[in-house]
mmCIF file of the N, C-alpha and C atoms, coordinates in Angstrom:
data_MODEL
# 
_entry.id   MODEL 
# 
loop_
_atom_site.group_PDB 
_atom_site.id 
_atom_site.type_symbol 
_atom_site.label_atom_id 
_atom_site.label_alt_id 
_atom_site.label_comp_id 
_atom_site.label_asym_id 
_atom_site.label_entity_id 
_atom_site.label_seq_id 
_atom_site.pdbx_PDB_ins_code 
_atom_site.Cartn_x 
_atom_site.Cartn_y 
_atom_site.Cartn_z 
_atom_site.occupancy 
_atom_site.B_iso_or_equiv 
_atom_site.pdbx_formal_charge 
_atom_site.auth_seq_id 
_atom_site.auth_comp_id 
_atom_site.auth_asym_id 
_atom_site.auth_atom_id 
_atom_site.pdbx_PDB_model_num 
ATOM 1   N N  . MET A 1 1  ? 96.117  108.796 86.152  1.00 0.00 ? 1  MET A N  1 
ATOM 2   C CA . MET A 1 1  ? 97.655  109.050 85.785  1.00 0.00 ? 1  MET A CA 1 
ATOM 3   C C  . MET A 1 1  ? 98.332  107.805 86.631  1.00 0.00 ? 1  MET A C  1 
ATOM 4   N N  . LYS A 1 2  ? 99.130  107.082 85.777  1.00 0.00 ? 2  LYS A N  1 
ATOM 5   C CA . LYS A 1 2  ? 99.785  106.052 86.083  1.00 0.00 ? 2  LYS A CA 1 
ATOM 6   C C  . LYS A 1 2  ? 100.906 106.309 87.056  1.00 0.00 ? 2  LYS A C  1 
ATOM 7   N N  . LYS A 1 3  ? 101.707 107.476 87.000  1.00 0.00 ? 3  LYS A N  1 
ATOM 8   C CA . LYS A 1 3  ? 102.755 107.817 87.703  1.00 0.00 ? 3  LYS A CA 1 
ATOM 9   C C  . LYS A 1 3  ? 102.435 108.236 89.250  1.00 0.00 ? 3  LYS A C  1 
ATOM 10  N N  . TYR A 1 4  ? 101.122 108.706 89.405  1.00 0.00 ? 4  TYR A N  1 
ATOM 11  C CA . TYR A 1 4  ? 100.517 108.930 90.761  1.00 0.00 ? 4  TYR A CA 1 
ATOM 12  C C  . TYR A 1 4  ? 100.204 107.509 91.330  1.00 0.00 ? 4  TYR A C  1 
ATOM 13  N N  . GLU A 1 5  ? 99.741  106.764 90.584  1.00 0.00 ? 5  GLU A N  1 
ATOM 14  C CA . GLU A 1 5  ? 99.348  105.414 91.094  1.00 0.00 ? 5  GLU A CA 1 
ATOM 15  C C  . GLU A 1 5  ? 100.571 104.632 91.636  1.00 0.00 ? 5  GLU A C  1 
ATOM 16  N N  . ASN A 1 6  ? 101.527 104.565 90.826  1.00 0.00 ? 6  ASN A N  1 
ATOM 17  C CA . ASN A 1 6  ? 102.888 103.897 91.102  1.00 0.00 ? 6  ASN A CA 1 
ATOM 18  C C  . ASN A 1 6  ? 103.533 104.634 92.309  1.00 0.00 ? 6  ASN A C  1 
ATOM 19  N N  . LEU A 1 7  ? 103.468 105.727 92.389  1.00 0.00 ? 7  LEU A N  1 
ATOM 20  C CA . LEU A 1 7  ? 103.968 106.702 93.607  1.00 0.00 ? 7  LEU A CA 1 
ATOM 21  C C  . LEU A 1 7  ? 103.256 106.321 94.824  1.00 0.00 ? 7  LEU A C  1 
ATOM 22  N N  . ALA A 1 8  ? 101.975 106.391 94.745  1.00 0.00 ? 8  ALA A N  1 
ATOM 23  C CA . ALA A 1 8  ? 101.149 105.948 95.979  1.00 0.00 ? 8  ALA A CA 1 
ATOM 24  C C  . ALA A 1 8  ? 101.375 104.458 96.407  1.00 0.00 ? 8  ALA A C  1 
ATOM 25  N N  . LYS A 1 9  ? 101.537 103.547 95.546  1.00 0.00 ? 9  LYS A N  1 
ATOM 26  C CA . LYS A 1 9  ? 101.919 102.191 95.878  1.00 0.00 ? 9  LYS A CA 1 
ATOM 27  C C  . LYS A 1 9  ? 103.265 102.253 96.494  1.00 0.00 ? 9  LYS A C  1 
ATOM 28  N N  . ALA A 1 10 ? 104.183 102.948 96.090  1.00 0.00 ? 10 ALA A N  1 
ATOM 29  C CA . ALA A 1 10 ? 105.533 102.849 96.809  1.00 0.00 ? 10 ALA A CA 1 
ATOM 30  C C  . ALA A 1 10 ? 105.523 103.508 97.970  1.00 0.00 ? 10 ALA A C  1 
ATOM 31  N N  . PHE A 1 11 ? 104.599 104.651 98.372  1.00 0.00 ? 11 PHE A N  1 
ATOM 32  C CA . PHE A 1 11 ? 104.582 105.080 99.769  1.00 0.00 ? 11 PHE A CA 1 
ATOM 33  C C  . PHE A 1 11 ? 103.767 104.064 100.648 1.00 0.00 ? 11 PHE A C  1 
ATOM 34  N N  . TYR A 1 12 ? 102.986 103.357 100.141 1.00 0.00 ? 12 TYR A N  1 
ATOM 35  C CA . TYR A 1 12 ? 102.273 102.124 100.772 1.00 0.00 ? 12 TYR A CA 1 
ATOM 36  C C  . TYR A 1 12 ? 103.191 101.150 101.316 1.00 0.00 ? 12 TYR A C  1 
ATOM 37  N N  . ASP A 1 13 ? 104.060 101.028 100.364 1.00 0.00 ? 13 ASP A N  1 
ATOM 38  C CA . ASP A 1 13 ? 105.053 99.823  100.642 1.00 0.00 ? 13 ASP A CA 1 
ATOM 39  C C  . ASP A 1 13 ? 106.082 100.321 101.793 1.00 0.00 ? 13 ASP A C  1 
ATOM 40  N N  . ILE A 1 14 ? 106.534 101.680 101.501 1.00 0.00 ? 14 ILE A N  1 
ATOM 41  C CA . ILE A 1 14 ? 107.520 102.372 102.411 1.00 0.00 ? 14 ILE A CA 1 
ATOM 42  C C  . ILE A 1 14 ? 106.830 102.142 103.786 1.00 0.00 ? 14 ILE A C  1 
ATOM 43  N N  . GLY A 1 15 ? 105.543 102.502 104.039 1.00 0.00 ? 15 GLY A N  1 
ATOM 44  C CA . GLY A 1 15 ? 104.753 102.578 105.336 1.00 0.00 ? 15 GLY A CA 1 
ATOM 45  C C  . GLY A 1 15 ? 104.791 101.282 105.937 1.00 0.00 ? 15 GLY A C  1 
ATOM 46  N N  . LYS A 1 16 ? 104.496 100.168 105.111 1.00 0.00 ? 16 LYS A N  1 
ATOM 47  C CA . LYS A 1 16 ? 104.454 98.920  105.616 1.00 0.00 ? 16 LYS A CA 1 
ATOM 48  C C  . LYS A 1 16 ? 105.768 98.491  106.045 1.00 0.00 ? 16 LYS A C  1 
ATOM 49  N N  . TYR A 1 17 ? 106.712 98.638  105.348 1.00 0.00 ? 17 TYR A N  1 
ATOM 50  C CA . TYR A 1 17 ? 108.199 98.199  105.855 1.00 0.00 ? 17 TYR A CA 1 
ATOM 51  C C  . TYR A 1 17 ? 108.546 98.891  106.896 1.00 0.00 ? 17 TYR A C  1 
ATOM 52  N N  . THR A 1 18 ? 108.298 100.192 107.045 1.00 0.00 ? 18 THR A N  1 
ATOM 53  C CA . THR A 1 18 ? 108.602 101.046 108.268 1.00 0.00 ? 18 THR A CA 1 
ATOM 54  C C  . THR A 1 18 ? 107.939 100.632 109.478 1.00 0.00 ? 18 THR A C  1 
ATOM 55  N N  . PHE A 1 19 ? 106.674 100.102 109.386 1.00 0.00 ? 19 PHE A N  1 
ATOM 56  C CA . PHE A 1 19 ? 105.907 99.743  110.559 1.00 0.00 ? 19 PHE A CA 1 
ATOM 57  C C  . PHE A 1 19 ? 106.620 98.297  110.854 1.00 0.00 ? 19 PHE A C  1 
ATOM 58  N N  . THR A 1 20 ? 106.851 97.435  109.957 1.00 0.00 ? 20 THR A N  1 
ATOM 59  C CA . THR A 1 20 ? 107.420 96.075  110.297 1.00 0.00 ? 20 THR A CA 1 
ATOM 60  C C  . THR A 1 20 ? 108.760 96.250  111.094 1.00 0.00 ? 20 THR A C  1 
ATOM 61  N N  . ALA A 1 21 ? 109.636 97.046  110.475 1.00 0.00 ? 21 ALA A N  1 
ATOM 62  C CA . ALA A 1 21 ? 111.044 97.348  110.911 1.00 0.00 ? 21 ALA A CA 1 
ATOM 63  C C  . ALA A 1 21 ? 111.088 97.945  112.314 1.00 0.00 ? 21 ALA A C  1 
ATOM 64  N N  . LEU A 1 22 ? 110.205 99.178  112.397 1.00 0.00 ? 22 LEU A N  1 
ATOM 65  C CA . LEU A 1 22 ? 110.304 99.986  113.525 1.00 0.00 ? 22 LEU A CA 1 
ATOM 66  C C  . LEU A 1 22 ? 109.502 99.615  114.633 1.00 0.00 ? 22 LEU A C  1 
ATOM 67  N N  . VAL A 1 23 ? 108.279 99.272  114.322 1.00 0.00 ? 23 VAL A N  1 
ATOM 68  C CA . VAL A 1 23 ? 107.078 98.895  115.352 1.00 0.00 ? 23 VAL A CA 1 
ATOM 69  C C  . VAL A 1 23 ? 107.099 97.586  115.848 1.00 0.00 ? 23 VAL A C  1 
ATOM 70  N N  . VAL A 1 24 ? 106.992 96.757  114.860 1.00 0.00 ? 24 VAL A N  1 
ATOM 71  C CA . VAL A 1 24 ? 107.077 95.307  115.206 1.00 0.00 ? 24 VAL A CA 1 
ATOM 72  C C  . VAL A 1 24 ? 108.166 94.736  115.651 1.00 0.00 ? 24 VAL A C  1 
ATOM 73  N N  . GLY A 1 25 ? 109.316 95.329  115.174 1.00 0.00 ? 25 GLY A N  1 
ATOM 74  C CA . GLY A 1 25 ? 110.700 95.063  115.505 1.00 0.00 ? 25 GLY A CA 1 
ATOM 75  C C  . GLY A 1 25 ? 110.941 95.252  117.036 1.00 0.00 ? 25 GLY A C  1 
ATOM 76  N N  . GLN A 1 26 ? 110.283 96.209  117.619 1.00 0.00 ? 26 GLN A N  1 
ATOM 77  C CA . GLN A 1 26 ? 110.559 96.547  118.896 1.00 0.00 ? 26 GLN A CA 1 
ATOM 78  C C  . GLN A 1 26 ? 110.020 95.349  119.793 1.00 0.00 ? 26 GLN A C  1 
ATOM 79  N N  . PHE A 1 27 ? 108.930 94.631  119.372 1.00 0.00 ? 27 PHE A N  1 
ATOM 80  C CA . PHE A 1 27 ? 108.339 93.722  120.125 1.00 0.00 ? 27 PHE A CA 1 
ATOM 81  C C  . PHE A 1 27 ? 109.252 92.471  120.172 1.00 0.00 ? 27 PHE A C  1 
ATOM 82  N N  . ILE A 1 28 ? 109.930 92.334  119.095 1.00 0.00 ? 28 ILE A N  1 
ATOM 83  C CA . ILE A 1 28 ? 110.782 91.141  118.898 1.00 0.00 ? 28 ILE A CA 1 
ATOM 84  C C  . ILE A 1 28 ? 112.229 91.190  119.740 1.00 0.00 ? 28 ILE A C  1 
ATOM 85  N N  . THR A 1 29 ? 112.626 92.395  119.629 1.00 0.00 ? 29 THR A N  1 
ATOM 86  C CA . THR A 1 29 ? 114.113 92.462  120.364 1.00 0.00 ? 29 THR A CA 1 
ATOM 87  C C  . THR A 1 29 ? 113.837 92.720  121.893 1.00 0.00 ? 29 THR A C  1 
ATOM 88  N N  . GLU A 1 30 ? 114.876 92.244  122.570 1.00 0.00 ? 30 GLU A N  1 
ATOM 89  C CA . GLU A 1 30 ? 115.222 92.424  123.820 1.00 0.00 ? 30 GLU A CA 1 
ATOM 90  C C  . GLU A 1 30 ? 115.107 93.757  124.591 1.00 0.00 ? 30 GLU A C  1 
ATOM 91  N N  . LYS A 1 31 ? 115.709 94.827  123.744 1.00 0.00 ? 31 LYS A N  1 
ATOM 92  C CA . LYS A 1 31 ? 115.698 96.247  124.134 1.00 0.00 ? 31 LYS A CA 1 
ATOM 93  C C  . LYS A 1 31 ? 114.577 97.097  123.509 1.00 0.00 ? 31 LYS A C  1 
ATOM 94  N N  . PHE A 1 32 ? 113.608 97.358  124.249 1.00 0.00 ? 32 PHE A N  1 
ATOM 95  C CA . PHE A 1 32 ? 112.387 97.947  123.776 1.00 0.00 ? 32 PHE A CA 1 
ATOM 96  C C  . PHE A 1 32 ? 112.949 99.555  123.833 1.00 0.00 ? 32 PHE A C  1 
ATOM 97  N N  . ASN A 1 33 ? 112.492 100.176 122.833 1.00 0.00 ? 33 ASN A N  1 
ATOM 98  C CA . ASN A 1 33 ? 112.834 101.766 122.862 1.00 0.00 ? 33 ASN A CA 1 
ATOM 99  C C  . ASN A 1 33 ? 111.602 102.444 122.560 1.00 0.00 ? 33 ASN A C  1 
ATOM 100 N N  . TRP A 1 34 ? 111.174 103.422 123.208 1.00 0.00 ? 34 TRP A N  1 
ATOM 101 C CA . TRP A 1 34 ? 109.968 104.054 122.967 1.00 0.00 ? 34 TRP A CA 1 
ATOM 102 C C  . TRP A 1 34 ? 110.020 105.190 121.869 1.00 0.00 ? 34 TRP A C  1 
ATOM 103 N N  . ILE A 1 35 ? 111.311 105.693 121.782 1.00 0.00 ? 35 ILE A N  1 
ATOM 104 C CA . ILE A 1 35 ? 111.638 106.661 120.701 1.00 0.00 ? 35 ILE A CA 1 
ATOM 105 C C  . ILE A 1 35 ? 111.504 106.043 119.440 1.00 0.00 ? 35 ILE A C  1 
ATOM 106 N N  . PHE A 1 36 ? 111.935 104.801 119.246 1.00 0.00 ? 36 PHE A N  1 
ATOM 107 C CA . PHE A 1 36 ? 111.944 104.247 117.818 1.00 0.00 ? 36 PHE A CA 1 
ATOM 108 C C  . PHE A 1 36 ? 110.538 103.802 117.508 1.00 0.00 ? 36 PHE A C  1 
ATOM 109 N N  . MET A 1 37 ? 109.836 103.614 118.617 1.00 0.00 ? 37 MET A N  1 
ATOM 110 C CA . MET A 1 37 ? 108.451 102.994 118.520 1.00 0.00 ? 37 MET A CA 1 
ATOM 111 C C  . MET A 1 37 ? 107.478 104.243 118.000 1.00 0.00 ? 37 MET A C  1 
ATOM 112 N N  . PHE A 1 38 ? 107.860 105.313 118.789 1.00 0.00 ? 38 PHE A N  1 
ATOM 113 C CA . PHE A 1 38 ? 107.031 106.713 118.381 1.00 0.00 ? 38 PHE A CA 1 
ATOM 114 C C  . PHE A 1 38 ? 107.496 107.170 116.724 1.00 0.00 ? 38 PHE A C  1 
ATOM 115 N N  . ILE A 1 39 ? 108.615 107.233 116.581 1.00 0.00 ? 39 ILE A N  1 
ATOM 116 C CA . ILE A 1 39 ? 109.283 107.442 115.357 1.00 0.00 ? 39 ILE A CA 1 
ATOM 117 C C  . ILE A 1 39 ? 108.536 106.710 114.306 1.00 0.00 ? 39 ILE A C  1 
ATOM 118 N N  . GLY A 1 40 ? 108.600 105.341 114.543 1.00 0.00 ? 40 GLY A N  1 
ATOM 119 C CA . GLY A 1 40 ? 108.051 104.296 113.536 1.00 0.00 ? 40 GLY A CA 1 
ATOM 120 C C  . GLY A 1 40 ? 106.633 104.578 113.325 1.00 0.00 ? 40 GLY A C  1 
ATOM 121 N N  . LEU A 1 41 ? 105.944 104.604 114.260 1.00 0.00 ? 41 LEU A N  1 
ATOM 122 C CA . LEU A 1 41 ? 104.365 104.910 114.032 1.00 0.00 ? 41 LEU A CA 1 
ATOM 123 C C  . LEU A 1 41 ? 104.082 106.306 113.323 1.00 0.00 ? 41 LEU A C  1 
ATOM 124 N N  . LEU A 1 42 ? 104.849 107.216 113.730 1.00 0.00 ? 42 LEU A N  1 
ATOM 125 C CA . LEU A 1 42 ? 104.710 108.660 113.076 1.00 0.00 ? 42 LEU A CA 1 
ATOM 126 C C  . LEU A 1 42 ? 104.968 108.473 111.690 1.00 0.00 ? 42 LEU A C  1 
ATOM 127 N N  . PHE A 1 43 ? 105.962 107.955 111.330 1.00 0.00 ? 43 PHE A N  1 
ATOM 128 C CA . PHE A 1 43 ? 106.690 107.885 109.900 1.00 0.00 ? 43 PHE A CA 1 
ATOM 129 C C  . PHE A 1 43 ? 105.600 106.964 109.140 1.00 0.00 ? 43 PHE A C  1 
ATOM 130 N N  . THR A 1 44 ? 105.033 105.738 109.702 1.00 0.00 ? 44 THR A N  1 
ATOM 131 C CA . THR A 1 44 ? 104.077 104.958 109.103 1.00 0.00 ? 44 THR A CA 1 
ATOM 132 C C  . THR A 1 44 ? 103.001 105.792 108.862 1.00 0.00 ? 44 THR A C  1 
ATOM 133 N N  . ALA A 1 45 ? 102.341 106.563 109.723 1.00 0.00 ? 45 ALA A N  1 
ATOM 134 C CA . ALA A 1 45 ? 101.177 107.339 109.462 1.00 0.00 ? 45 ALA A CA 1 
ATOM 135 C C  . ALA A 1 45 ? 101.322 108.453 108.291 1.00 0.00 ? 45 ALA A C  1 
ATOM 136 N N  . LEU A 1 46 ? 102.530 108.957 108.445 1.00 0.00 ? 46 LEU A N  1 
ATOM 137 C CA . LEU A 1 46 ? 102.806 110.039 107.369 1.00 0.00 ? 46 LEU A CA 1 
ATOM 138 C C  . LEU A 1 46 ? 102.750 109.469 105.999 1.00 0.00 ? 46 LEU A C  1 
ATOM 139 N N  . THR A 1 47 ? 103.447 108.210 105.827 1.00 0.00 ? 47 THR A N  1 
ATOM 140 C CA . THR A 1 47 ? 103.688 107.583 104.519 1.00 0.00 ? 47 THR A CA 1 
ATOM 141 C C  . THR A 1 47 ? 102.416 107.229 104.009 1.00 0.00 ? 47 THR A C  1 
ATOM 142 N N  . LEU A 1 48 ? 101.617 106.456 104.887 1.00 0.00 ? 48 LEU A N  1 
ATOM 143 C CA . LEU A 1 48 ? 100.278 105.971 104.501 1.00 0.00 ? 48 LEU A CA 1 
ATOM 144 C C  . LEU A 1 48 ? 99.276  107.243 104.070 1.00 0.00 ? 48 LEU A C  1 
ATOM 145 N N  . TRP A 1 49 ? 99.371  108.243 104.713 1.00 0.00 ? 49 TRP A N  1 
ATOM 146 C CA . TRP A 1 49 ? 98.445  109.383 104.512 1.00 0.00 ? 49 TRP A CA 1 
ATOM 147 C C  . TRP A 1 49 ? 98.898  109.828 103.341 1.00 0.00 ? 49 TRP A C  1 
ATOM 148 N N  . PHE A 1 50 ? 100.191 110.105 102.975 1.00 0.00 ? 50 PHE A N  1 
ATOM 149 C CA . PHE A 1 50 ? 100.570 110.653 101.779 1.00 0.00 ? 50 PHE A CA 1 
ATOM 150 C C  . PHE A 1 50 ? 100.217 109.927 100.531 1.00 0.00 ? 50 PHE A C  1 
ATOM 151 N N  . GLY A 1 51 ? 100.527 108.388 100.797 1.00 0.00 ? 51 GLY A N  1 
ATOM 152 C CA . GLY A 1 51 ? 99.984  107.436 99.661  1.00 0.00 ? 51 GLY A CA 1 
ATOM 153 C C  . GLY A 1 51 ? 98.339  107.775 99.324  1.00 0.00 ? 51 GLY A C  1 
ATOM 154 N N  . GLN A 1 52 ? 97.580  107.863 100.345 1.00 0.00 ? 52 GLN A N  1 
ATOM 155 C CA . GLN A 1 52 ? 96.267  108.080 100.205 1.00 0.00 ? 52 GLN A CA 1 
ATOM 156 C C  . GLN A 1 52 ? 95.764  109.301 99.584  1.00 0.00 ? 52 GLN A C  1 
ATOM 157 N N  . LYS A 1 53 ? 96.533  110.436 99.723  1.00 0.00 ? 53 LYS A N  1 
ATOM 158 C CA . LYS A 1 53 ? 96.420  111.703 99.157  1.00 0.00 ? 53 LYS A CA 1 
ATOM 159 C C  . LYS A 1 53 ? 96.735  111.485 97.716  1.00 0.00 ? 53 LYS A C  1 
ATOM 160 N N  . LEU A 1 54 ? 97.879  110.794 97.450  1.00 0.00 ? 54 LEU A N  1 
ATOM 161 C CA . LEU A 1 54 ? 98.191  110.651 95.914  1.00 0.00 ? 54 LEU A CA 1 
ATOM 162 C C  . LEU A 1 54 ? 97.141  109.595 95.234  1.00 0.00 ? 54 LEU A C  1 
ATOM 163 N N  . GLU A 1 55 ? 96.329  108.867 96.045  1.00 0.00 ? 55 GLU A N  1 
ATOM 164 C CA . GLU A 1 55 ? 95.335  108.135 95.207  1.00 0.00 ? 55 GLU A CA 1 
ATOM 165 C C  . GLU A 1 55 ? 94.151  108.993 94.978  1.00 0.00 ? 55 GLU A C  1 
ATOM 166 N N  . GLN A 1 56 ? 93.909  110.027 95.745  1.00 0.00 ? 56 GLN A N  1 
ATOM 167 C CA . GLN A 1 56 ? 92.952  110.927 95.826  1.00 0.00 ? 56 GLN A CA 1 
ATOM 168 C C  . GLN A 1 56 ? 93.162  111.736 94.482  1.00 0.00 ? 56 GLN A C  1 
ATOM 169 N N  . ILE A 1 57 ? 94.345  112.216 94.443  1.00 0.00 ? 57 ILE A N  1 
ATOM 170 C CA . ILE A 1 57 ? 94.831  112.963 93.129  1.00 0.00 ? 57 ILE A CA 1 
ATOM 171 C C  . ILE A 1 57 ? 94.545  112.227 91.897  1.00 0.00 ? 57 ILE A C  1 
ATOM 172 N N  . LYS A 1 58 ? 94.918  110.930 91.873  1.00 0.00 ? 58 LYS A N  1 
ATOM 173 C CA . LYS A 1 58 ? 94.659  110.048 90.731  1.00 0.00 ? 58 LYS A CA 1 
ATOM 174 C C  . LYS A 1 58 ? 93.046  109.897 90.387  1.00 0.00 ? 58 LYS A C  1 
ATOM 175 N N  . GLY A 1 59 ? 92.234  109.828 91.479  1.00 0.00 ? 59 GLY A N  1 
ATOM 176 C CA . GLY A 1 59 ? 90.985  109.634 91.301  1.00 0.00 ? 59 GLY A CA 1 
ATOM 177 C C  . GLY A 1 59 ? 90.447  110.979 90.771  1.00 0.00 ? 59 GLY A C  1 
ATOM 178 N N  . ASP A 1 60 ? 90.780  112.035 91.123  1.00 0.00 ? 60 ASP A N  1 
ATOM 179 C CA . ASP A 1 60 ? 90.277  113.352 90.671  1.00 0.00 ? 60 ASP A CA 1 
ATOM 180 C C  . ASP A 1 60 ? 90.567  113.708 89.170  1.00 0.00 ? 60 ASP A C  1 
ATOM 181 N N  . ASP A 1 61 ? 91.715  113.097 88.788  1.00 0.00 ? 61 ASP A N  1 
ATOM 182 C CA . ASP A 1 61 ? 92.053  113.357 87.392  1.00 0.00 ? 61 ASP A CA 1 
ATOM 183 C C  . ASP A 1 61 ? 91.215  112.570 86.660  1.00 0.00 ? 61 ASP A C  1 
ATOM 184 N N  . ASN A 1 62 ? 90.835  111.329 87.063  1.00 0.00 ? 62 ASN A N  1 
ATOM 185 C CA . ASN A 1 62 ? 90.152  110.221 86.145  1.00 0.00 ? 62 ASN A CA 1 
ATOM 186 C C  . ASN A 1 62 ? 88.606  110.734 86.080  1.00 0.00 ? 62 ASN A C  1 
ATOM 187 N N  . GLY A 1 63 ? 87.943  111.328 87.017  1.00 0.00 ? 63 GLY A N  1 
ATOM 188 C CA . GLY A 1 63 ? 86.591  111.640 87.026  1.00 0.00 ? 63 GLY A CA 1 
ATOM 189 C C  . GLY A 1 63 ? 86.000  112.937 86.757  1.00 0.00 ? 63 GLY A C  1 
# 
């Protein structure tokens, strides 16, 4: 199903952008904040996990 594949890719992209903005950005700035670091890691993990689950749904429908 093409819609699941596109939605999974969107979640992967959101996860990558979140990781870049909230996690990697903490090391670039002068003010390191553990709360944003933790939230960024958590949100990144959730979006990548959800994208992976959508890929499994796509794989189950085809096979």
